[in-house]
N, C-alpha and C positions, 0 to 999 in steps of 0.2 A: 735482834731485829724488832722494830716497833712501828706500828701504824696507828695514826690518830684520825678519828672520823666521828661524825654524828649521824644517827639514823633513827627511824621511827617504828618499823614493823618487824624487821628480822635482821639477823646477821649470821653468816655461815663461813666456815673456813675449811680448807682441805690441804693436806700436807702428806708427803712421803717422809718417813723417818725410820732411822735404824738406831737402836740403843746399843752402844758399844760396851758400856759399863753401867750396870744397874746399881753399883755400890752407893748407898746413901743418896740415891737419886730421889728428888721430890717433884717439883713442878717441871713440866716440859712446855707448857704454854698457858697464858692467862690473859683475861680482859680486865683492865682497871676501869672502874666506874666511880662516879661521884659518891656512890653509896657503899662501895666495897669492891670485891674482886670476884671473878669467876675463873676457875682454873681446872686444867687437866693435870692430875698429880697422883702420887702414891702416898696415902696417909701412912704414918709410921707403922710398920708391921702389917699393913693391910694390902688390899688389891687396888689395881688401877681404877680411878674414880673421877667423877665430876664433882667439884666442890664450889660452893658459893656462899656469899654473905647475904642473908635474906633481909627484908625491909626492917625487921626487928633487930638487926645487927647480930643475929645468931648464925653460927657457921653450920652449913648443911653439907652432907656428903652423900653421893649416889654411886654405888659400886657399878662398874661396867664389867660384864661377864666376858672378858677376853684377855688373852695374854699377848703382850707386844714386846716383852723384854727378853726375846729368845735369840737376839743377835741377827735377825733377818729384817729386811725391809718390810714395812707395813704402810698401808694407805689409810689415813684417818680423816674422816669427814665429820664435822659437828655442825648441826643446824639448830639455831635458836629462833623459834617462831612465836611471836607474841600475839596474844588475843586481847585487844584493848577493851572489848566488851566484858569478857569474863575476868580480865586482869590476871591472866595466866600466861605461862611460857611453856611451849612444847620443846623438849630437848631430844634431839635425835643424834645418835652416834653410830656411824658406820665404820667397821673395821674390815679392810680388804673387800669392800663392796657388799658386805653382809651387815644386817641390822644387829647391833650389839646392845643398843639401848633406845627406848622410845617411851618417854614419860611426860606427863604434864604436871607442872609445879606452880605454886603461887609465890610471888615475891622474889623471883630471880632478877637481879639488878643488871640487866644487859641493855636496856634501852637508852642508856646515857653514857656508854663507855667512852673513855678518853684515849686509852692506849691498848693495842694488841701486841703481846710480846711472846717471843720464842726464847727459851732458855737453853743455850747450847752447852754450857758448862755450869751446871748447878749442883752444888754440894758434892763436888768431885766427880759426879756422873758425867758421862760423855754421850751426846746425842748428835746424830748427823741428820740434817733436814734437806729436803729437795722439793722443788715444784710447789711452793707455797701459794695458795689461792685464797682470796678473801672476797666474799660477796656482801655488799651493803644493800639492805632492803631487798634481799632475794635469798633463795635457798638452792642448794644443789639437788636436782631431781635424781631419782634412782637411775634413769638412763644416763645422765651426765656422770654420775658416780661410777657406773659400770664402765663407761667409755674411758674415763680418766684412769681407772684402775687397770684395765686391760692394756691400754696403749703404753703405759709406762712412760719412759722419758723419750721414746722415739718420736721424731718429728715426721708426720705424714706429709706426703707430697701435696701439691695443689689439688683441688677437687678433681676427682676422676670423671671422665666422660663416658657415659653409658650409651650404647647404640644397639638397637635390636636389628640383627642382620636379616632374619627371616621370621615370619609368623607361621606357625603350623596350621595345616588344614585339618581341623578336627572333624573326622568322618562321623556324622550323626547316625549313620545306619549301623554302626558297630554296637555290640552289646557293652563292652568295656575295653578300654585301651589306654596306653600312656603315649602321649605325643610330646614332641620336643621343640622348643623355641631356640633360635640361635642368637647369641648376644656377643658383644665385644665391649671391653672396658679398656680405656687407655689413659695415659697421662703424657704431658709434654716434657716431664722431667725424666731424663735418661736413667737416673738412679732412684727414681721414685717408687712408690708402692701403689698397687691398684687393688680394690676390694673385689673378691669373687665369692658368690654365694656358696655356702657349704654344700648345697644340693647339686652343684655344677658337675656335669660329666663331659667327656670328650674334650678336655682342655687342650688348647693348641700348644701350651707350654706346661710340662709336668715337673720340670726340674727347678723352677724358680723358688728361691728361699722365701719362707713365710716371715712376716714381721713378728718379732718377739719383744716382750717386755724386758727392759733393762733391769727391773727389780726382781721379777718372778721367773724370767726366762721362759715363760709360757707363751704359746702362740696367741697373738692378738686376735681375739674372736669377739665380734660385736654385732648384735642384731642380725645374726645369721650369716655373717661374712668373715672370711679370712683375708688378710692383706698379703699380697705377693709382690716381691721386688721384680717388676717387669714394666716395660713401657706400654705393652699391649698384650692382652690375652683374649682369645675367643673360646667360647664354650657353649654347651647346650644345657637348658633347664627343662625339667619334666613338667607336664600338665596332665592331670589325671581325669579321665572321662568314664562315666558309669551310667548305664540306663537304670532309672528308678522304677518306671512303669511304662508299659507298652500296651496299647489297645487297638484292635482292628489290624489292618494291614492290607497289603496288596499281594495276593497269591499269584504264583506263576501259572495257575490254571483256574479259570473261573467258569461257573455254570450260569449261562444267561437264560434262565428259565422264566424271566419276567420281561415285560416290555421295556422296563428301565430298572437299572440297579445303581445304587450309590455305595461306594466303599470309602470309609473314613479311616485315615491313619493318624493316630495320636501317640506321642511319645514324650515322656518327662525324663529329663536327664540332669545329672549333677556334674559340674566342672570344678576341679580343685586346683588352685595354684599353691603348692606346698613350699614355694620358694620365698625368699626375702626380696624379690625383684618384682617390679610392675611389668606385666607382659601383655603384648597384643596378640590376639588369636583370631582365626577365621573359622567360623562354623560352616560346614559344607555338607551338601547332599549331592551324590552322584545319581541322577535319575535312572541311569541304566542299571544300577544296583538294585532298584526296586521294580525293574521290568519295563521301563519306559524308554522311548527313543529320545536322543538329544534334540530332535527336530521339533517335538511337541510333547509336553508333559504337564501334569496338573500343577497348579500353583501351590507352593509351600509357604506356610507362615511360621515364623519364629517369634515367640512371645507376642503374637498378634500382629506382627509386621511382616509384609511380604519379603521373601528373600529375592535377591537379584541374580541374574545369570552372569557367569564369568567363564571365559575360555582362555586358558593359558596360551601364551604366544607359541606359535609353531606346533600346536597340539590339536588333535581332533576331539579331545575330551572336553566336556562342559560340566560346570558345577553351579549349583545354587548356593549362594554364600551370604553371610552376615558377619561383620567384624565386631569385636568386643575387646575390652581392656580389663584384665584381671589384676586387682590390687594384691600386694604381698599377703599370702596366707588366706586369700579369699576362697570361700566355698559358695558357689551360686547355683541356683536351680532355674531351669528353663524348660519350655515345652515347645514341641513342633507339631504342626497339624497340616494335613493335606486331604483334599476330597477329589475322588475320581468317579466320574459318572459314565455309564455306558448304556446304550439303548438299542433296540432293534425294531424293525418294521418288516412284516412278511406279506407276500402275495402267494396264493396257491390257486392253481387252475388245472383242469385236465388238458393234457397235451401229448403229442407224439414225440418220438425221438428227434424228428426233423425240426419240430418247433424248439425243442430243447437246444439243439445245435445252433439255432438262429438267435438265441438270446445272448446278447453281448453286454447288456447293461440293464439297469433298473427301468429305464424308460421303455425299452423294448418289451420287457416283461409286463409292464402295465398295459400296453396295447394288446398283447396276446391274451391277457387275462380278460380284458373287456370283450374280446371277440370269441372266447372259448365257448363251445357248446357244452353246457353242464350235463353231467350224467351220461355222456356218450363214450366215455373212455375209462379204463381202469388204470391207466398210467397218468401220473401227475407231475407237474413241475412246481417247485417251491423256490421263490427268489427271496432272499433275506438281505436286508440292508442294516448294517451295524454302524453306529456313530458313537464317538467318545470325545471327551475333552482332552484326551492325550493319545499320543501315538505309541503303541506298545512295541517293545523291542524283543522281549523274550517271554511274552505271555500268550498262552493259548486259550481261546474262547470256545467253550463247548455250547453249541446251540441245539436244544432238543427238537426232534422232528415229531410233531404230534401226528397221531393216526398211523405211524409207521411202527409195525410190531416186531420186525426183525431186521438186522443190518443187511441181510441178503436181499431184502426188498428194495434197497437203494441200488439203482443201476449205475448212477454216476453223480458225483458231486464235484463242482469246479469253482474256483475263485474267479470272479470277474474283475478284481482289482489286484494291484500289487504283482505278485509272482504269477498269478493266473494258473496256479497249479491244480492238479487233481487233489481233492481233499479226502482225508481219512474219516471213515464212519465206524463207530463202535458202539457196543452195548454196555451200559453202566451196570453196577451191581443191583440197583433198584429197578432194572428193566428198561430204563429210558434209552432210546436210540438217539445218539447225538452225532452231529457233524463237527469235526475239530477244525477250527479256523486259526491257523498259525499267525505269528506276528508279521511275517513278510507278506501276508495278504492285505495288510492295512497300509493305507497311504494317508498321511496327515490325520490320523484318527478315524478314517473312514474305510469300511470294507463292504463288498457286495459278493454274495455267493449264490449259486443256483444248484438245485438238487433235483434229479430225475428219479422217480421211484414208482413202485407198484402199490396200489391201495385198493382194498375191496370196495366195489361199488355198493350203493345202498341196497339195490335189489338183490344182489348176490349175498350180501350180508343177511338180508331178511330170510332167504332160503336156508342158509346155514343155521340160523337161529332156530328155524322150524324143525330142521333135521335133528339138531341137538336135543330139542324138547321132546320129540317123538322117541328118540333113543333112550332118554331118561325114563319115559313112561313104560317102555317095553322092559327095561331092566328092572323096574320096580315091580312089574306084573310077574315076571318069572323068577326073579331072585330076591324078592322081598325088599327092594330098595337098598339104600346104603352104598 
């Protein structure tokens, strides 16, 4: 076999060969040039080498550290890459997709070759060749070499069609988890092969035979894929999620001991696509998982952009979502942020139980407060209005009752909104008396409550203070203080 061509920058060739008889075998291929030859050969009593005539007409030989005369098929690629500025030639030899030689030499006469020859029967030796490829003004890349080596002589079907069946909802409230995307690969050739990523699980067909090389009989594996003989295969691919850093948060129980409180939730997370496929994903937040109602919740930002609401068809669930595309092998970092504000306003005035019963809303309480006679009663009413930029679904708000010393002093506490239920009052470890406002007392982020309780009047408190002072003096007089 001979090829004649002219080129300027590089020449490369690839060939499958099997040496059947090594006896007296010399050259197996060569380039003839105007200034000499370049050949792959065995020097007498030596090892497999690259030989050439340099510009001074001297013969040069470069040993290749590889054995190919073992009676098996081998895939050989030789790249000659010329550097016109430095007047050098880089010689690369790949044996079975592995680098066997990579050197740079001066005076290799390959830029004006006239004939490329294969020697099938040379000096009694017998060599079988297959799939001969020659590149003029180009080289075989490592990816091309690997593909040609692994594929062998098999003819792949027409390009396969990839289709993502579903995108996973990646729950950003999780600490770490693995989610799965659904894909389908198909071909119109009934006897064709389709590529499936090595990381695929839950394959719809598990008995399909894999494509194998005619030369090595090894499974054809290239860029993370195996090839299966099937017209269509469905499978799942994993996507890994991991929390990197979390700051702040939304507690299931909060103490509203200031007129206004702001809670900031921030989370940095990492998403990894360990597969050889391009995957679409959906980042999602379920507001109820953080204690909010689906009717009203704080805004969430993902990488500085507001997430949007999405409700699946025929479902009462609601999610905040953002879509993304992960490239093969991609590891990406993201952050999510949300701000929840809650505030309160209070009215307190002396009142009787009848007044307490008549209070049905904040406006009524305001009128009673304006008309109350200060200092004429030791029973008081406190009406508290709570507003938030979100409607809580399973968060309890604890509101401290100032000037109330014991939970038994509270006669009654009732919600004026939502469930309008009687509310629980308890004493915290630090001594604070609080009324517990449950989530179902809120309507669209707004709640109103009223509390009827006993409180010491100022004149009675003054008398008690004088009695305590007198008792302390008597104790000091008779018992020496302490």
